[in-house]
C-alpha positions in Angstrom: 153.2 -86.2 242.0 152.1 -88.8 239.5 152.5 -86.4 236.6 155.9 -85.4 237.8 157.1 -89.0 238.0 155.6 -89.8 234.6 157.4 -86.7 233.1 160.6 -87.6 234.9 160.5 -91.2 233.6 159.7 -90.0 230.1 162.6 -87.5 230.2 165.1 -90.2 231.5 163.9 -92.6 228.8 164.4 -89.9 226.1 167.9 -89.2 227.3 168.8 -92.9 227.4 167.3 -93.4 223.9 169.3 -90.5 222.5 172.5 -91.7 224.2 172.1 -95.2 223.0 171.5 -94.0 219.4 174.7 -91.9 219.5 176.7 -94.8 220.8 175.2 -97.7 218.8 176.3 -96.7 215.3 175.8 -99.5 212.8 178.5 -99.4 210.1 177.6 -100.9 206.8 178.8 -100.8 203.2 176.2 -99.4 200.8 178.1 -100.5 197.7 181.5 -101.6 196.3 181.8 -101.3 192.5 184.8 -102.7 190.7 186.1 -101.7 187.3 189.4 -101.5 185.4 191.2 -98.4 184.2 192.7 -98.0 180.7 196.1 -98.8 182.3 194.9 -102.2 183.5 194.6 -101.2 187.2 191.6 -102.3 189.3 189.5 -99.5 190.8 186.9 -100.1 193.5 184.5 -97.3 194.4 182.7 -97.7 197.7 180.6 -96.1 200.4 180.6 -97.0 204.1 178.2 -95.3 206.5 177.2 -95.5 210.2 180.7 -94.9 211.4 179.6 -92.4 214.1 180.6 -88.8 214.7 183.5 -89.5 217.1 185.5 -91.5 214.5 187.9 -89.4 212.4 189.5 -92.1 210.2 188.5 -95.5 208.9 190.8 -98.2 207.5 189.4 -100.1 204.6 191.3 -103.0 203.1 190.9 -104.1 199.5 191.6 -107.8 199.0 192.0 -109.5 195.6 192.5 -113.3 195.9 193.7 -113.6 192.2 195.2 -110.7 190.2 196.7 -111.8 187.0 198.4 -109.9 184.1 199.5 -111.1 180.7 202.7 -109.6 179.3 204.1 -110.1 175.8 207.1 -109.1 173.7 206.6 -107.3 170.4 209.2 -106.5 167.8 209.6 -103.0 166.2 207.6 -104.2 163.2 204.5 -104.5 165.3 204.6 -108.3 165.4 204.8 -110.6 168.3 207.0 -113.6 168.0 205.3 -116.9 168.2 208.1 -118.1 170.5 207.7 -118.1 174.3 208.0 -114.4 174.6 205.0 -114.0 176.8 204.3 -114.4 180.5 201.3 -114.6 182.8 201.9 -113.3 186.3 199.4 -114.1 189.2 199.4 -112.7 192.7 197.2 -111.9 195.7 196.7 -108.3 196.7 195.9 -107.0 200.2 195.9 -103.2 200.3 194.9 -101.4 203.5 194.0 -97.7 203.1 193.0 -95.1 205.7 190.4 -92.5 204.8 189.0 -89.5 206.6 185.5 -89.9 208.0 183.1 -87.1 207.3 179.6 -87.0 208.9 180.0 -90.6 209.9 180.7 -92.0 206.4 183.4 -92.6 203.8 182.9 -92.4 200.1 186.1 -93.2 198.3 188.0 -95.4 195.8 191.0 -97.7 196.0 193.1 -98.4 192.9 195.6 -101.3 192.7 197.6 -103.2 190.1 198.2 -104.5 187.6 200.6 -107.3 188.8 204.1 -106.5 187.6 206.0 -108.6 185.1 208.5 -109.8 187.7 211.8 -110.9 186.2 210.3 -111.3 182.7 212.1 -109.2 180.1 212.3 -109.0 176.3 215.3 -109.8 174.2 217.0 -106.9 172.3 214.9 -105.3 169.6 211.6 -106.1 171.3 209.3 -104.2 173.7 207.4 -105.5 176.7 203.6 -104.8 176.7 200.9 -105.4 179.2 198.2 -107.2 177.2 195.5 -107.8 179.7 194.7 -107.9 183.5 192.1 -109.9 185.3 191.0 -109.6 189.0 188.8 -112.0 190.9 187.9 -112.6 194.6 187.5 -108.8 195.1 186.3 -107.7 198.5 186.5 -104.7 200.9 186.6 -105.0 204.7 186.3 -102.3 207.4 184.2 -101.6 210.5 181.2 -102.6 208.5 182.5 -106.1 208.0 183.3 -107.5 204.5 181.6 -106.9 201.2 182.2 -108.5 197.8 182.8 -106.0 195.0 180.4 -106.0 192.0 181.1 -107.3 189.4 183.6 -110.0 190.2 185.7 -111.0 188.2 186.8 -107.9 186.3 189.0 -108.0 183.2 190.7 -105.3 181.1 190.2 -107.2 177.9 192.7 -106.8 175.1 194.9 -103.8 175.7 198.5 -102.9 174.7 200.3 -100.8 177.2 204.1 -100.3 176.7 206.0 -101.4 179.8 209.6 -101.1 178.6 211.7 -101.4 175.6 215.4 -101.6 174.5 
């Protein structure tokens, strides 16, 4: 009888332990790596695990507290006028995205930006170019909480991407 009770208690304990492990998933971000693309956009690669096997989708929100872009007008001779034909645009970005969960995890990337030129346009005979983009205060949030992206800040450096022309 004593062996039977010991085996029964051990069996119940094993079932409870397995059930609590299945229910008590512990979501966490393994990494969030930020970089810029050749177009001046911000790309954040990440991995979130511990989401459980009953979850089919996960919403991950990318937040950038300061996204700025520098725009400048250039004439057709390849020169930029020294006048005020340049503009820096700053904004905050909050971009929620839904991803499929596979085997309790999400490995994906979110790409945003750069901030648009707004109402800034060039006079006739000049073309608008994106010169640089900078992102700071970059973080991801989901079931795992919030993680800051590495590195922060991220900048495109000097680039010239044609935005529009006349």
